[in-house]
C-alpha positions as CSV (number, residue, x, y, z in Angstrom):
1,M,150.4,-40.3,-41.7
2,E,148.9,-43.9,-41.7
3,T,151.6,-46.6,-41.2
4,E,151.7,-50.4,-42.0
5,K,149.3,-52.9,-41.4
6,Q,151.4,-55.9,-39.3
7,L,150.5,-58.5,-36.7
8,Y,150.9,-57.6,-33.2
9,T,150.3,-59.7,-30.2
10,I,148.1,-58.6,-27.5
11,S,148.5,-59.9,-24.1
12,I,145.9,-59.1,-21.5
13,Y,146.3,-60.1,-17.9
14,T,142.6,-60.1,-16.3
15,E,140.6,-61.5,-13.3
16,N,138.3,-64.3,-14.7
17,N,134.9,-63.3,-14.9
18,I,131.7,-64.2,-16.8
19,G,131.2,-61.9,-19.9
20,L,134.6,-60.5,-20.1
21,L,135.5,-62.4,-23.2
22,N,132.1,-60.7,-24.8
23,R,132.7,-57.1,-23.7
24,I,136.7,-57.7,-25.2
25,S,135.5,-58.8,-28.4
26,A,133.0,-56.1,-28.5
27,I,135.6,-53.8,-28.7
28,F,137.3,-55.3,-31.7
29,Q,133.8,-55.7,-33.1
30,R,132.9,-52.4,-33.0
31,R,136.1,-50.9,-34.6
32,Q,135.4,-54.0,-37.4
33,I,139.0,-55.5,-36.3
34,N,139.2,-59.4,-37.0
35,I,141.1,-61.3,-34.5
36,E,143.5,-63.5,-36.3
37,S,143.4,-66.0,-33.2
38,L,142.1,-66.0,-29.5
39,N,143.9,-67.9,-26.8
40,I,142.5,-67.6,-23.1
41,S,144.6,-69.7,-20.2
42,V,145.9,-69.3,-16.9
43,S,148.8,-67.4,-16.4
44,E,151.9,-67.3,-14.3
45,I,149.9,-65.4,-11.6
46,E,147.4,-67.6,-9.5
47,G,143.9,-66.5,-10.3
48,V,144.7,-64.2,-13.0
49,S,143.8,-65.4,-16.6
50,R,145.7,-64.2,-19.8
51,F,144.2,-63.4,-23.1
52,T,146.5,-63.6,-26.4
53,I,144.9,-62.0,-29.2
54,L,146.5,-61.9,-32.4
55,I,145.3,-58.9,-35.0
56,N,146.7,-57.4,-38.0
57,M,146.6,-53.6,-38.0
58,T,148.6,-50.5,-37.4
59,E,150.4,-49.6,-34.1
60,E,148.4,-46.3,-33.9
61,R,145.1,-48.6,-33.9
62,V,146.3,-51.2,-31.3
63,K,147.6,-48.4,-29.0
64,K,143.7,-47.1,-29.3
65,I,142.8,-51.0,-28.7
66,I,144.9,-51.2,-25.7
67,G,143.4,-48.0,-24.1
68,Q,139.8,-49.7,-24.6
69,I,140.5,-52.8,-23.2
70,E,142.5,-51.5,-19.8
71,K,139.2,-49.7,-19.2
72,Q,137.5,-52.7,-18.6
73,V,136.9,-53.2,-14.4
74,E,138.6,-56.9,-14.9
75,V,141.4,-55.9,-16.7
76,I,144.7,-55.6,-14.7
77,K,147.0,-54.6,-17.2
78,A,147.4,-55.0,-21.5
79,Y,150.4,-55.2,-23.8
80,Y,150.8,-55.5,-27.3
81,H,154.2,-56.9,-29.0
82,M,155.4,-57.2,-32.2
83,D,156.3,-60.5,-34.0
84,E,160.2,-60.0,-33.3
85,D,159.4,-59.0,-29.6
86,T,157.9,-62.4,-28.7
87,I,158.6,-66.3,-28.9
88,C,155.4,-67.6,-30.0
89,Q,153.9,-71.2,-31.2
90,E,150.8,-72.8,-32.7
91,S,149.5,-76.1,-33.1
92,C,147.8,-77.8,-35.7
93,L,146.4,-81.7,-36.4
94,F,146.1,-83.1,-39.5
95,K,143.9,-86.0,-40.5
96,I,145.2,-87.6,-43.5
97,K,144.2,-91.1,-45.4
98,S,146.4,-94.2,-44.4
99,D,147.0,-95.5,-47.8
100,L,148.7,-92.2,-48.7
101,L,151.2,-92.8,-45.8
102,F,152.8,-95.9,-47.5
103,E,152.0,-95.4,-51.2
104,E,153.8,-91.7,-51.3
105,R,156.6,-91.8,-50.6
106,Q,157.0,-87.7,-50.8
107,I,154.5,-87.9,-47.5
108,Q,157.3,-89.2,-45.5
109,N,159.6,-86.9,-46.6
110,I,157.4,-83.8,-45.9
111,I,156.7,-85.4,-42.4
112,K,160.6,-85.9,-41.4
113,E,161.2,-82.5,-42.9
114,S,158.5,-80.5,-41.3
115,N,159.5,-82.3,-37.5
116,A,155.4,-83.3,-37.6
117,R,155.0,-86.3,-35.4
118,I,152.6,-89.0,-36.2
119,V,150.0,-89.1,-33.2
120,T,148.1,-91.7,-34.7
121,V,147.7,-94.6,-37.6
122,N,145.0,-96.9,-37.9
123,K,143.6,-98.7,-41.3
124,V,141.7,-95.6,-42.6
125,F,143.6,-92.5,-41.3
126,F,146.7,-91.2,-39.4
127,V,147.0,-88.2,-37.8
128,L,150.1,-85.9,-37.8
129,E,150.4,-83.5,-34.8
130,K,153.0,-80.1,-35.7
131,S,153.7,-77.4,-33.6
132,G,155.8,-74.3,-34.8
133,R,155.7,-70.8,-35.9
134,R,152.8,-70.0,-38.0
135,S,154.7,-70.1,-41.3
136,E,155.7,-73.5,-40.8
137,I,152.1,-74.5,-40.2
138,D,151.2,-72.8,-43.0
139,L,154.1,-74.1,-45.5
140,L,153.0,-78.0,-44.1
141,H,149.3,-77.5,-44.9
142,R,149.9,-76.2,-48.4
143,E,152.7,-79.0,-48.9
144,L,149.9,-81.8,-47.4
145,S,147.0,-80.2,-49.3
146,V,148.4,-81.8,-52.7
147,F,147.7,-85.1,-51.4
148,G,144.1,-84.2,-49.5
149,I,143.7,-83.2,-46.1
150,M,140.5,-85.2,-44.4
151,Q,140.6,-82.7,-41.3
152,F,142.2,-79.7,-40.2
153,V,142.5,-77.8,-36.9
154,R,144.8,-75.3,-35.5
155,S,145.2,-73.7,-32.2
156,A,145.4,-70.0,-31.4
157,R,148.9,-68.1,-31.1
158,I,150.4,-68.9,-27.7
159,A,153.5,-66.5,-26.8
160,V,155.8,-65.3,-24.0
161,T,157.6,-62.0,-24.8
162,K,161.6,-61.5,-25.2
163,D,161.6,-58.9,-22.4
164,E,160.2,-59.1,-19.0
165,L,156.7,-58.0,-18.3
166,K,156.9,-57.1,-14.6
167,I,153.5,-57.7,-14.0
168,T,153.8,-60.0,-11.0
169,E,156.1,-56.9,-9.5
170,M,153.2,-54.9,-10.3
171,L,150.3,-57.4,-8.7
172,N,152.4,-58.1,-5.5
173,A,152.6,-54.1,-5.2
174,F,148.9,-54.2,-5.3
175,K,148.8,-56.9,-2.2
176,N,151.0,-55.1,0.1
């Protein structure tokens, strides 16, 4: 029985090696799985990188993907989580014509209600920054689209789990 697709956040702890990103993305490409967002950063463990990947698929398929990812030599451990098991954020920037800020009272209300922050203002444009859940950013984008957005960029998801991953203890066990 095929279960419903849903969003999963995959966390992969890895050594930082050249070519690993290509190999990990190839795992998704071979299975024709679209990556919704991808972030790679340092982790809480010195010398260990963390991939945070957002995908939309069934749990059965995500388990198989995790198995394939963990076969990569540089991968220390991979996890997957449902949205309710994570605390996640995305950030974005909007570039909008400055005259709208002064002529459209509604834009000021939208900025205030969304907890967005004005980063810079000049005669031609202003830039808004918003961090929050994906749905909050989507809503702000819809509201501002009515007025015209000159440029828009969004970051990948970053997430921490509500439960402890115990990856640090696992790595310390290897060192001893």
